[in-house]
Structure formats: structure tokens, C-alpha cells
TORVOLUM-717892 format. One record per residue: x, y, z of N, C-alpha, C, CB in turn; residue number from 1; residue in three letters. Coordinates in pm, whole numbers, plus 50000, padded with zeros to 5 digits. Glycine has a CB too. Layout:
REM residues N
PT:n_east:n_north:n_up:ca_east:ca_north:ca_up:c_east:c_north:c_up:cb_east:cb_north:cb_up:num:residuo
PT:X:Y:Z:X:Y:Z:X:Y:Z:X:Y:Z:NUM:ALA
...
//
This chain:
REM residues 86
PT:n_east:n_north:n_up:ca_east:ca_north:ca_up:c_east:c_north:c_up:cb_east:cb_north:cb_up:num:residuo
PT:04678:08531:92520:04818:08520:92559:04850:08642:92644:04913:08508:92434:1:UNK
PT:04886:08620:92766:04913:08733:92854:05060:08775:92845:04876:08698:92998:2:UNK
PT:05090:08885:92911:05223:08946:92901:05331:08859:92967:05223:09084:92966:3:UNK
PT:05295:08781:93068:05396:08697:93133:05443:08585:93041:05341:08638:93262:4:UNK
PT:05352:08530:92961:05391:08427:92865:05483:08486:92758:05267:08364:92800:5:UNK
PT:05449:08605:92711:05532:08671:92611:05670:08703:92667:05464:08799:92563:6:UNK
PT:05677:08752:92790:05806:08782:92852:05888:08656:92875:05786:08856:92984:7:UNK
PT:05823:08547:92914:05894:08420:92933:05949:08369:92800:05801:08315:92995:8:UNK
PT:05873:08385:92694:05918:08344:92562:06039:08426:92518:05804:08358:92459:9:UNK
PT:06034:08557:92536:06147:08643:92500:06269:08615:92587:06107:08791:92512:10:UNK
PT:06249:08586:92715:06359:08553:92804:06425:08422:92761:06310:08543:92949:11:UNK
PT:06345:08326:92718:06399:08199:92669:06483:08219:92544:06287:08101:92640:12:UNK
PT:06437:08306:92454:06516:08336:92334:06648:08404:92371:06436:08424:92238:13:UNK
PT:06643:08493:92469:06764:08560:92515:06863:08459:92576:06730:08669:92618:14:UNK
PT:06811:08367:92656:06897:08264:92715:06958:08175:92608:06818:08180:92814:15:UNK
PT:06882:08144:92505:06934:08065:92394:07051:08136:92326:06823:08036:92292:16:UNK
PT:07037:08266:92311:07144:08345:92251:07269:08344:92339:07097:08490:92228:17:UNK
PT:07254:08362:92469:07368:08364:92562:07437:08228:92566:07321:08405:92703:18:UNK
PT:07361:08121:92573:07419:07987:92577:07495:07959:92448:07309:07880:92599:19:UNK
PT:07442:08002:92335:07510:07985:92208:07645:08056:92205:07424:08037:92096:20:UNK
PT:07649:08175:92259:07776:08250:92264:07876:08177:92355:07753:08395:92314:21:UNK
PT:07829:08129:92468:07919:08062:92562:07974:07931:92505:07847:08035:92693:22:UNK
PT:07897:07864:92425:07940:07736:92369:08007:07752:92232:07821:07642:92357:23:UNK
PT:08024:07873:92187:08091:07906:92061:08024:07837:91942:08239:07864:92068:24:UNK
PT:07894:07847:91939:07818:07800:91823:07827:07909:91717:07667:07767:91861:25:UNK
PT:07842:07872:91593:07848:07975:91488:07725:08066:91491:07860:07909:91350:26:UNK
PT:07748:08191:91466:07643:08292:91476:07527:08267:91380:07701:08430:91451:27:UNK
PT:07554:08202:91266:07445:08173:91172:07342:08080:91235:07501:08109:91043:28:UNK
PT:07387:07982:91310:07294:07890:91374:07214:07960:91483:07370:07771:91433:29:UNK
PT:07277:08046:91558:07208:08120:91664:07100:08210:91604:07308:08205:91746:30:UNK
PT:07134:08282:91498:07036:08370:91434:06921:08288:91377:07103:08454:91323:31:UNK
PT:06952:08174:91317:06846:08088:91262:06752:08041:91372:06908:07967:91189:32:UNK
PT:06806:08001:91488:06721:07957:91599:06637:08071:91653:06807:07898:91711:33:UNK
PT:06694:08191:91662:06619:08305:91712:06507:08342:91616:06712:08425:91735:34:UNK
PT:06538:08346:91487:06436:08379:91386:06325:08274:91388:06499:08389:91245:35:UNK
PT:06363:08146:91393:06261:08040:91401:06177:08053:91528:06327:07901:91397:36:UNK
PT:06241:08090:91638:06167:08107:91763:06067:08220:91755:06263:08133:91877:37:UNK
PT:06108:08332:91697:06017:08446:91684:05904:08413:91588:06094:08571:91635:38:UNK
PT:05936:08354:91474:05832:08317:91377:05739:08212:91436:05895:08266:91246:39:UNK
PT:05796:08113:91505:05713:08008:91567:05620:08064:91673:05801:07901:91628:40:UNK
PT:05670:08152:91757:05586:08212:91860:05476:08298:91800:05669:08296:91954:41:UNK
PT:05510:08375:91696:05411:08458:91629:05305:08371:91562:05479:08549:91526:42:UNK
PT:05348:08263:91497:05252:08174:91431:05165:08100:91533:05326:08074:91343:43:UNK
PT:05222:08069:91648:05143:08005:91753:05035:08100:91803:05234:07961:91870:44:UNK
PT:05069:08226:91817:04971:08326:91858:04862:08342:91752:05040:08462:91884:45:UNK
PT:04901:08352:91625:04805:08367:91516:04719:08241:91501:04877:08398:91383:46:UNK
PT:04783:08123:91514:04708:07998:91502:04602:07988:91611:04803:07878:91511:47:UNK
PT:04634:08033:91731:04534:08030:91838:04424:08133:91814:04601:08055:91973:48:UNK
PT:04461:08247:91759:04360:08351:91734:04263:08307:91624:04428:08483:91695:49:UNK
PT:04318:08262:91511:04234:08220:91399:04165:08087:91430:04318:08208:91270:50:UNK
PT:04238:07996:91492:04181:07865:91525:04069:07873:91627:04288:07775:91577:51:UNK
PT:04068:07979:91707:03961:07997:91804:03824:08011:91738:03988:08118:91890:52:UNK
PT:03822:08069:91619:03696:08084:91546:03649:07952:91487:03711:08187:91435:53:UNK
PT:03744:07861:91460:03710:07733:91398:03709:07618:91499:03810:07701:91287:54:UNK
PT:03733:07649:91625:03732:07545:91727:03866:07474:91743:03628:07445:91695:55:UNK
PT:03972:07526:91682:04105:07468:91694:04194:07564:91772:04167:07438:91555:56:UNK
PT:04256:07515:91874:04352:07597:91947:04456:07506:92011:04280:07684:92056:57:UNK
PT:04573:07563:92031:04683:07491:92091:04714:07559:92224:04810:07487:91997:58:UNK
PT:04719:07482:92330:04757:07538:92459:04902:07584:92453:04736:07436:92572:59:UNK
PT:04927:07703:92502:05063:07756:92502:05129:07718:92634:05064:07910:92480:60:UNK
PT:05230:07634:92625:05309:07594:92741:05453:07581:92694:05255:07460:92804:61:UNK
PT:05546:07552:92784:05687:07546:92742:05715:07444:92632:05773:07514:92860:62:UNK
PT:05646:07331:92633:05670:07229:92531:05625:07279:92394:05596:07098:92567:63:UNK
PT:05505:07334:92384:05458:07383:92255:05540:07502:92207:05310:07422:92263:64:UNK
PT:05585:07585:92299:05670:07698:92261:05804:07648:92206:05694:07792:92382:65:UNK
PT:05860:07544:92266:05985:07489:92216:05967:07425:92078:06041:07385:92314:66:UNK
PT:05859:07350:92061:05834:07287:91931:05815:07394:91824:05710:07194:91937:67:UNK
PT:05735:07496:91854:05712:07602:91757:05839:07682:91731:05601:07695:91807:68:UNK
PT:05920:07700:91833:06043:07777:91818:06149:07705:91738:06097:07812:91951:69:UNK
PT:06168:07578:91764:06273:07503:91695:06231:07462:91554:06310:07380:91775:70:UNK
PT:06104:07428:91536:06061:07378:91406:05992:07482:91319:05969:07263:91426:71:UNK
PT:05946:07592:91379:05880:07698:91302:05745:07653:91250:05968:07741:91186:72:UNK
PT:05718:07680:91123:05589:07647:91062:05560:07498:91066:05585:07696:90916:73:UNK
PT:05656:07410:91032:05626:07267:91045:05592:07226:91189:05746:07185:90996:74:UNK
PT:05647:07296:91286:05616:07266:91426:05471:07297:91459:05707:07345:91517:75:UNK
PT:05419:07408:91405:05279:07444:91428:05189:07338:91364:05247:07585:91369:76:UNK
PT:05222:07297:91242:05143:07193:91174:05150:07063:91253:05195:07170:91029:77:UNK
PT:05269:07028:91302:05286:06908:91383:05201:06913:91509:05433:06889:91420:78:UNK
PT:05196:07029:91575:05115:07041:91695:04966:07024:91666:05139:07177:91761:79:UNK
PT:04920:07078:91553:04780:07058:91516:04751:06912:91485:04743:07144:91396:80:UNK
PT:04843:06844:91416:04823:06703:91384:04820:06619:91509:04934:06653:91290:81:UNK
PT:04914:06645:91600:04917:06569:91727:04791:06592:91806:05039:06609:91811:82:UNK
PT:04741:06717:91805:04617:06747:91879:04500:06672:91819:04589:06898:91878:83:UNK
PT:04493:06663:91687:04383:06592:91623:04390:06442:91649:04384:06619:91473:84:UNK
PT:04513:06386:91650:04529:06243:91674:04493:06207:91818:04672:06199:91643:85:UNK
PT:04540:06288:91911:04512:06258:92052:04379:06313:92091:04621:06314:92142:86:UNK
//
């Protein structure tokens, strides 16, 4: 995972925070989305690192980052299941 992907992920989280403020979403929901995004991105990085040894890896792109960010741990599991099915 290179630095540009990490910066794009952090920029997306920042934009999510700004849009939430502009739309007057309660702060609890914004914090929950940000925490899920950070945990999802971290788990996606760890899943690719550990999965690389076992032959399992998930390509990091905007779609997988969104799934991991919004769903967190279940999103990572969902991505692995979808990868195995397809």
C-alpha cells in the first residue's frame, strides 16, 4: 500500500466529516463512520499483509475501501467471501 492510497483514504474520511457537518448529521453518526473507516482501512491493510502469506489478498480500490470503511470488520469478511465466490 503506497502513500498515495493512504492519503486518498484519509482525504475521503475528511470529506465525509465535512459533508456530515454541512448536512447537519448528528456528530455521533459522523464519529461512528470515521472510526469504522479507520478500523476498516487498517484491517484491509492487515488482511492484505497476512493474507499475502496464505495466498489471499484483496485489491485496494475505492470500492473495497468504501465497503471496508462503512461496514468495518464484516465488510472485510464480505470482501473475502465475494472474492472466493467469484
